[in-house]
C-alpha positions in Angstrom: 0.0 0.0 0.0 0.9 3.7 0.2 2.6 3.0 3.6 5.2 0.8 1.9 5.7 3.3 -0.9 6.3 6.1 1.5 8.7 4.0 3.5 10.7 3.2 0.3 10.7 6.8 -0.7 12.0 7.8 2.8 14.9 5.4 2.3 15.5 6.7 -1.2 15.5 10.3 0.0 18.1 9.6 2.8 20.3 7.7 0.3 20.2 10.6 -2.2 20.9 13.1 0.6 23.9 11.1 1.7 25.2 10.6 -1.9 27.4 13.7 -2.1 29.2 12.7 1.1 29.8 9.2 -0.1 31.1 10.4 -3.5 33.5 12.9 -1.8 34.8 10.4 0.7 35.3 7.7 -2.0 37.1 10.2 -4.2 39.5 11.2 -1.5 40.3 7.5 -0.9 40.8 6.6 -4.5 42.6 9.8 -5.6 44.6 10.5 -2.5 47.7 11.9 -4.1 45.7 14.0 -6.5 43.6 15.5 -3.7 46.8 16.3 -1.7 48.2 18.2 -4.7 44.9 20.0 -5.4 44.7 21.3 -1.8 48.4 22.2 -1.9 47.6 24.9 -4.5 45.9 26.9 -1.8 47.8 25.7 1.3 51.3 25.4 0.0 53.8 22.6 -0.4 55.8 22.8 2.8 56.1 19.8 5.0 53.8 21.2 7.7 51.2 22.3 5.1 51.2 18.8 3.5 50.8 17.2 6.9 47.9 19.5 7.6 46.3 18.7 4.3 46.6 14.9 4.9 45.0 15.4 8.3 42.1 17.3 6.8 41.6 14.6 4.2 41.6 11.9 6.8 39.1 13.9 8.9 36.8 14.4 5.9 36.7 10.7 5.2 36.2 9.8 8.8 33.3 12.3 9.0 31.6 11.8 5.7 31.4 8.0 5.1 30.2 6.9 8.6 27.8 9.8 8.9 26.4 9.1 5.4 25.9 5.5 6.4 24.1 6.6 9.6 21.7 8.7 7.5 20.9 5.8 5.2 20.4 3.4 8.2 18.4 5.9 10.2 20.7 5.5 13.2 22.1 8.4 15.3 20.7 10.8 12.6 20.9 13.9 14.7 24.7 13.7 15.5 25.4 12.6 12.0 23.6 15.6 10.5 25.5 18.0 12.9 28.9 16.6 11.8 28.0 16.7 8.1 26.7 20.3 8.5 30.1 21.2 10.1 31.9 19.6 7.1 29.7 21.5 4.6 30.6 24.8 6.3 34.4 23.9 6.2 34.5 22.4 2.7 34.4 25.7 0.7 37.2 27.0 2.9 39.3 23.9 2.5 39.0 23.8 -1.2 39.3 27.6 -1.7 35.8 27.9 -3.2 34.3 30.8 -1.3 33.8 32.7 -4.5 31.9 29.8 -6.2 28.3 30.8 -6.0 26.9 27.6 -7.5 28.8 25.4 -5.0 27.9 27.6 -2.0 24.2 27.5 -3.0 24.2 23.8 -3.5 25.9 23.4 -0.1 23.2 25.6 1.5 20.5 23.4 -0.1 22.1 20.2 1.2 22.4 21.7 4.6 18.7 22.5 4.5 18.0 18.8 3.7 20.1 17.7 6.7 18.4 20.2 9.0 14.9 19.1 7.8 15.8 15.4 8.3 17.3 16.0 11.8 14.2 18.0 12.8 11.8 15.3 11.5 13.8 12.5 13.0 13.9 14.2 16.4 10.1 14.7 16.2 9.5 11.1 15.2 11.7 9.7 17.9 9.8 11.9 20.4 6.5 10.6 19.3 7.7 7.0 19.3 8.9 7.4 22.9 5.7 9.2 24.0 7.4 12.4 24.9 5.6 14.8 22.6 2.0 14.3 23.7 -1.1 14.3 21.6 -0.1 16.8 18.8 1.6 15.7 15.6 3.2 19.1 15.1 6.8 19.7 16.3 6.9 22.4 18.9 9.3 25.3 19.5 12.8 24.7 18.2 11.8 21.6 16.1 9.2 23.6 14.2 11.7 26.4 13.5 14.3 24.0 12.4 11.9 22.3 10.0 11.0 25.7 8.4 14.6 26.8 8.2 15.5 23.4 6.6 12.9 23.8 3.9 13.9 27.5 3.4 17.5 26.5 2.7 16.5 23.5 0.7 14.6 25.5 -2.0 17.4 28.0 -2.3 19.1 25.9 -5.0 16.0 26.1 -7.2 15.7 29.8 -6.7 19.4 30.3 -7.7 19.2 28.1 -10.7 16.0 29.8 -11.9 17.4 33.3 -11.3 20.8 32.8 -12.8 19.6 32.7 -16.5 17.5 35.8 -16.0 20.4 37.6 -14.3 22.7 36.7 -17.2 20.1 38.1 -19.7 19.9 41.4 -17.7 23.7 41.7 -17.6 24.0 40.9 -21.3 21.4 43.5 -22.1 23.3 46.1 -20.0 26.6 45.4 -21.7 25.6 44.6 -25.3 22.2 46.4 -25.6 20.5 43.1 -26.6 16.8 42.4 -26.5 15.9 41.9 -22.8 12.3 40.9 -23.5 13.2 37.9 -25.6 11.2 34.7 -25.5 13.9 32.9 -23.5 14.0 35.7 -21.0 10.2 35.7 -20.6 10.3 31.9 -20.1 13.0 32.3 -17.5 11.0 35.0 -15.7 7.9 32.8 -15.8 9.8 29.8 -14.4 11.2 32.0 -11.6 7.7 33.3 -10.7 6.0 29.9 -10.7 8.9 28.2 -9.0 9.2 31.0 -6.5 5.5 30.5 -5.6 6.0 26.8 -5.2 9.1 27.4 -3.0 7.1 29.8 -0.8 4.4 27.1 -0.3 7.1 24.5 0.6 8.6 26.9 3.2 5.3 27.9 4.7 4.1 24.3 4.8 1.0 25.0 2.6 0.6 21.7 0.7 4.3 21.4 0.8 4.3 17.8 -0.4 2.5 18.6 -3.7 4.5 21.8 -4.1 7.8 20.0 -3.8 7.1 17.5 -6.5 7.5 19.9 -9.5 10.6 21.4 -7.9 12.0 17.9 -7.6 11.3 16.9 -11.2 12.8 20.2 -12.5 16.0 19.7 -10.5 16.4 16.2 -11.7 16.1 17.3 -15.4 18.5 20.3 -15.0 21.0 18.2 -13.0 21.3 15.7 -15.7 21.5 18.4 -18.4 23.9 20.8 -16.7 26.3 18.4 -14.9 26.8 15.5 -17.4 30.3 14.7 -16.0 30.2 11.3 -17.8 30.5 13.0 -21.2 33.6 11.5 -23.0 35.0 14.9 -24.1 35.6 16.0 -20.6 39.0 15.2 -19.1 39.3 14.7 -15.3 42.4 16.7 -14.5 44.8 19.2 -16.1 48.3 20.3 -15.1 48.7 23.8 -13.7 51.6 26.0 -14.9 53.3 25.5 -11.6 53.1 21.7 -12.0 50.3 21.2 -9.5 47.1 19.4 -10.5 43.9 21.3 -10.7 40.4 19.9 -10.8 39.1 20.1 -14.3 35.6 20.4 -15.7 34.6 16.7 -15.3 35.6 16.5 -11.7 33.9 19.8 -10.9 30.7 18.7 -12.7 30.7 15.4 -10.9 30.9 17.2 -7.6 28.0 19.5 -8.5 26.0 16.6 -9.9 26.1 14.8 -6.5 25.6 18.0 -4.6 22.4 18.6 -6.5 21.4 15.0 -6.1 21.7 15.4 -2.4 19.4 18.4 -2.5 17.0 16.4 -4.6 17.1 13.8 -1.8 16.0 16.5 0.6 13.0 17.3 -1.6 12.1 13.7 -1.7 12.0 13.7 2.1 9.7 16.8 1.9 7.4 14.9 -0.5 7.3 12.0 1.9 6.9 13.8 5.2 5.4 17.1 4.1 6.2 20.0 6.4 7.2 17.7 9.2 3.8 18.0 11.0 3.1 21.7 10.4 -0.6 22.4 10.9 -1.2 23.6 7.3 -0.1 20.2 5.9 -1.8 17.9 8.4 -4.7 20.2 9.4 -4.9 18.2 12.7 -3.9 21.1 14.9 -6.3 23.5 13.1 -9.2 21.1 13.9 -7.9 20.6 17.5 -7.7 24.3 18.2 -11.2 24.9 16.7 -12.5 22.1 18.9 -14.1 20.2 16.0 -12.4 16.8 16.1 -9.8 15.2 18.2 -6.6 14.3 16.3 -5.8 10.7 15.8 -2.4 9.5 16.9 0.0 9.3 14.0 1.3 5.9 12.9 4.9 5.4 13.9 7.0 3.0 11.9 9.5 0.6 13.6 12.3 3.0 12.6 10.5 5.8 14.5 9.4 7.6 11.3 6.0 9.2 11.5 3.9 8.7 8.5 2.3 11.8 6.9 -1.3 12.5 8.0 -2.8 11.5 4.6 -1.0 8.2 4.4 -3.3 5.2 4.0 -3.0 2.4 6.4 -2.8 -1.2 5.2 
């Protein structure tokens, strides 16, 4: 029934959310020497710098792979999300990518997925242990974290929708081209419609239905924009100084898995809605109005609360 489908989608969402950390950890292990030389471009090649680089790479593997496994298995999700959030914050600094807007935005979106998952898991564990009481909605900090997670999660869609329109405006300013071209109008329409869907996701107004077109759009643009498997792309190129730089294929592969993790966050929104916010479930609205008493939500063996509209087998 729908309960089984939702359970499978929940596992899929967590697997996708963890994918960028698995890819990065495996890449460090399989391309150790190359990764050391890449980081040496920014940190230097002295003995102390190389030792520090190796320590950072070991730490990245030690954090990313076990925490990614914890996300997939649904074990110690809260601490795993915290450690992965810390790595996401450090990663642009370690790889000298603070000026890379696309990478920063994708990292913010992945962070939103982690925050949403942590908030939902904490709420589910509380319901499973009988610590939350009758309501299905997360209270206080949990509700705020869920909203913040959804806000950060949709930022990638906003960025990817706004970027073509921004480029058209800049091109019109410098080259006096036609700003009101068909492509610009389409980009503007996508931004408006997508922005409306993002607002609904953040506010928790039919967030599950609103997240679906965002999810489909990101899947299509991810495959189109970051086709790192294309044969004409080489993996690495030599810098003039002799150091190795990441080339287009490696950069596109990284962005592909970053976007894939953000897609995983949207899958979790589709499965769990707004994490129990009253607009999605409507139970708290009815309770406050005194019309009907809310039913206790179904809690799976893993401690995940099924969405209010899930059918029971």
